[in-house]
N, C-alpha and C positions, 0 to 999 in steps of 0.2 A: 504493500500500500504506500510505503514511503516514497518509492521510486516513481509511482504514478503522481503523487502530490508534487514532487520536485519538477517533473516534466510539465505539469499543468501550470505551475507558477512560472516556469521558464517561458512557456508559450505565451502566457498573458503579458509578461514583461516585454517580450519581443514585439508583440502586437502594439503594446502601449508606446514603445520607443519609436517604432516605424511610423505609426500614425502621427506621433508628435513631430517627427522630422518632416513628414509631409506637410503638416500645418505650417511650420515655420518657413519651409521653402516657399510655400504658396503666399505667405504673408510678408516675408522680409527680403526676399531677393529683389534686386533692382528691376523696376518695371514689373512688379509682382502682379498677378491677376487681380488681387484686391484693389490695388491702386489703379490698374488699367480700367477696371469696371467703374470705379468711382469717377475717374476723369472722363470716361465715356458718357456717363450720365450727365456730367456738367457741360462738356464741350459739344457733344453730338445731339443729345436729347434736350439740351438747354434747361436743365433742371437746376434749382438753387442748391447750394451745398448741403443744407439740412435735409432736404428731400433725398438727395443722392446718398447721404449717410444712412438714412432710414432704409433705403432700398438695398444698400450693401449689407446692412445688418440683417435684413430679412433673408438675403441670398446666402450669406456666408456664416450666419449665426455669430457674428462678431460686431462689436461696436467700435468704430474708428476713434471715438472720443476717449476710449479707455486705453490704459497702457497695454502693451503687447502681452505681458504675462497674465493680465486679468482676462484679456480676450481668449487666451489659450485655456485658462481654467474654465471659463464659461462654455467654450466649445466642447472641451472634453467632458464636462459635466452633462451637457445636453446629449452628447453622443452616447455615453455609458448609462445614463439614467432613463433617457427617453428614446434612444435610437434615432435622434434627430440629426440628419446629415445636411440640413439646410434646404434652400429652395432653388430650383432651376431658374436661371436668369432668362433663358430663351423660351422655356415652356410655361413658366410660372407655377409649376406644380412642385410639391415636396419631392426632394431627391429620392427618398425612400419609396415613394409611390411609383416613380418611374422605374427604379431598379426592381421592385417587386413585380412589375408588369413584364419586364423584359427578361429577367433572370430565369424564370421557368422554361422559356423557349430554348435558351442556351443549354440549360441542364438536360432538357429533353433530348436534343440532338447529340450532345457530347456524351451523356451517360450511355445511350444506346451504342454509340460508336466505340467507346472505350471498352465496355464490357464485351461487346461482340468481337472486337479485335483481340482482346485478351484471351477469350475462349478459343478463337481460331488459332491464335499464336501458340497456345499451349498444345493443342492437338497436332498442328503441323510441325512444331518444333520437336515434339516427342517422336513423331513419326520419322522425321528426317534423321534424327540422332540414332534411332534404333535401326532404321532401314539401311542407311549408309549408301555407298556405291555412287554411281554416276548421277542418279536422280537427286541425291543429297547435294552433290557438288553443284549441279545446275541450279536447283532451287535456292541454295544458299547464296549463290552469286546474284540471282534475281532479287531476293529479299534484301540483300546488301545494297544493291543499286536503288531499290524502292525506298529504303530507309534514308537514303541520301538526297532524294528529290525534294526540293522545297515545297511547302504546302500549297503556295499559290500556283506553282506549275501544275500540280495534280488537279487543282480546281479549274484552271484554265483549260486543261485537256478535257475534263468532264463537260465543261460548258460547250466547247467546240463540238464534241461528239453528240451529246444528248440534248443540248438546247438548240444550237445553231444548225447542226446537220440533220439530226433525227427529229427534233422538235417534240420529244416525248415528255419533257419536264419543263416547268415554268422557269422564267428567267429571274424571278425574285419574289419576295413576299412570304408571309407565313401562312396565309389562307387567301383564297380567291374572293373577289368582291361578290357580295350577294349570298355568301355562305354564313348562316347563322351559327354562332358558337353553341355547343351543347353536346351531350353524349348521344349523338346520332351517327349512323354509319356514314352519311354524307360528309359530316364534319370531320370525323376521324380519318376517312379516306383522303380528304382534301389536305389535311394537315400532314399526313404521311407523304403525299405526292409532292408537296412543297419542301419537305424536309429530307427527301431521299438523297439528293445530290450532296448537300452539306454532310449528312451522315456518312455517305460513301467516301467523301473526301477525307473526313476524320479517320475512318476505318483504314483506308489505304495508308494514311500518314503514320498511324500507330502500329499497323500490322507487322511491318518488316522488323521493327525493333523487338516486338514480343516473340516473333518466331526465332530470331537469332539468339535472344536471351534464353528462351526455353531450350533451344538446341544445345547451347553451351552448357547449361545446367544439367540437362539430361545426359550429355556425354560424360560429364564428371561422375554422375550417378552410375552409369553403365559399368564403370570399373570397380564398383563397390563389391564387397564380399557377398552381401545378401543377394545381389543380382546374379553373380556367378553361381552362387549356391542354388538359386531358383532354376537357372538353366541346367545345372547338373542334375537336378531332380526331374528334369524332363517336362517342366510346366509349359503350357502353351504360350506362344509368343505374345498373343493378345493379352493374356493375364499378366505376364511379366511387364508388358508395357504399361498397363493400367494400374496394377496394384503395387508395382515395385519402382518403376522408372518415373512415371508421371506424378505419383503421390509424393515422392520425395524431392523430385526436381522442381516442383511448383512452389515449394515453400519460400525460397528466397525471392520469388517474383511477386509475392503478395505485398511486400513492403514497397516495391517499385510501383505497384498498382495504386497503393494509397497515395504515394507522392504525386503520381501522374494526375490524380483527381484534383489536386490543388493547382497544378500548372496548366490545366486544360483550357482555362480561359484565355491564355496567351495565344493559342491557336485559333480561338474563336474570333480574334480581332481581324485576322486575314480572311478566313473562310466566310464569315458572315458578311463582310463588306464585299467580297468577291461575288457572292450569290445574292446580295441585297436581302439578306435574311435578318430581320430586325430582332437581334438578341442583345446581350450585354456588350459583346465586342463591337457590334454595329453602333450601339449607342455611345460607346466610348469614343470612337472616331468622330461621330456626329457632334459630341460635346466639344471635342478638341477643335474641329473646324468652325464651330459656332462660338468659340470662346466662352462656353458655358462651364466655367471653372468649378462652381459648387458641385455640379453633376459629375464632372471629371474627377474631382477629388473624392466624391462619394463612391464612384465605381472603383477607383484605385484602392480605397480602403477595404472594400468588399473583396477584391482580388488578393490583397495582402493577408487578410484574415483567412481566406480559403487556403492559401499556400501554407500559412502557419499551422492551421488545423490538420491539413493533410500530412505535414511532417510530424505533427504530434501523434496522429493515428498510426503512421508508419513506425514511429519510435515505440509506441505502446505494443503494437502487433509484434514487432521484432523481439520485444522483451518477453512476450508470451511464448513465442516460438523458440527463443533461445534464452533461458533464464540467466545465462552468464552475462548477458548485456545489461541486466538490471544493476549490476555493480559498477558499471562504467558511467 
């Protein structure tokens, strides 16, 4: 229990420090977004200074009349007690509402792709390691090349084939116009139709890495005494592969899976904008292009927390799988 508490405290302190650094960078750097927004209200919108200060306070949850350290305390207090991330300048809505609306769509596509690619990678990697031969060498080279291809290249290829050439998938959006949200077959089918290419892109991006990782782990397991003993007893190859090779080779990959869940939003920035799929990555670039810094800061904070939580889960899982890690 002690090692769990220590890691929870460490994760909280890490999140606290990184969010604090983000606040001061946004506030204190020359030409900071806060100052740019304030002077934009005065020079472009022709507002008086007091009104501009009120709008900046509403957007950033900070009062320009207060010292910076008081602004910081107020911001962190609102964040941790009420989950208040401020108000979007461009949309006029609370940042937390915008994120709550866009985040589920990213989680939908990313979770399907990551778990599907993980499952396929485990099966293919184990098969290649156990099978060996020329098929193993050919497919290993193929997945090595696939894992090196940038995400936007994979996305562009899918768009050229399935959107521009074949025209079987839409060029953007989450649902078609006229489709009413609800638990209906029409809505679900339309959502899957729009999400197919983003999901396929993510799947191809992650698949190569999972296959190669599982293959390497399985090869190390194949030389173990218990696998050699199973072969000596004349057990079927399928049973050896499932019960001896896969079961033991997959354990190190679970920690990698937990970590990948935290970093998955980084890939969403490219894919969602390439396919015009409005998720959290799409909104991040939209906020950057529209200088909506409260929204940008809120999304970055969510991504930071996701990365820290995924590393925490990986650390805890590794401690469960290998009790020796608890003492480190």
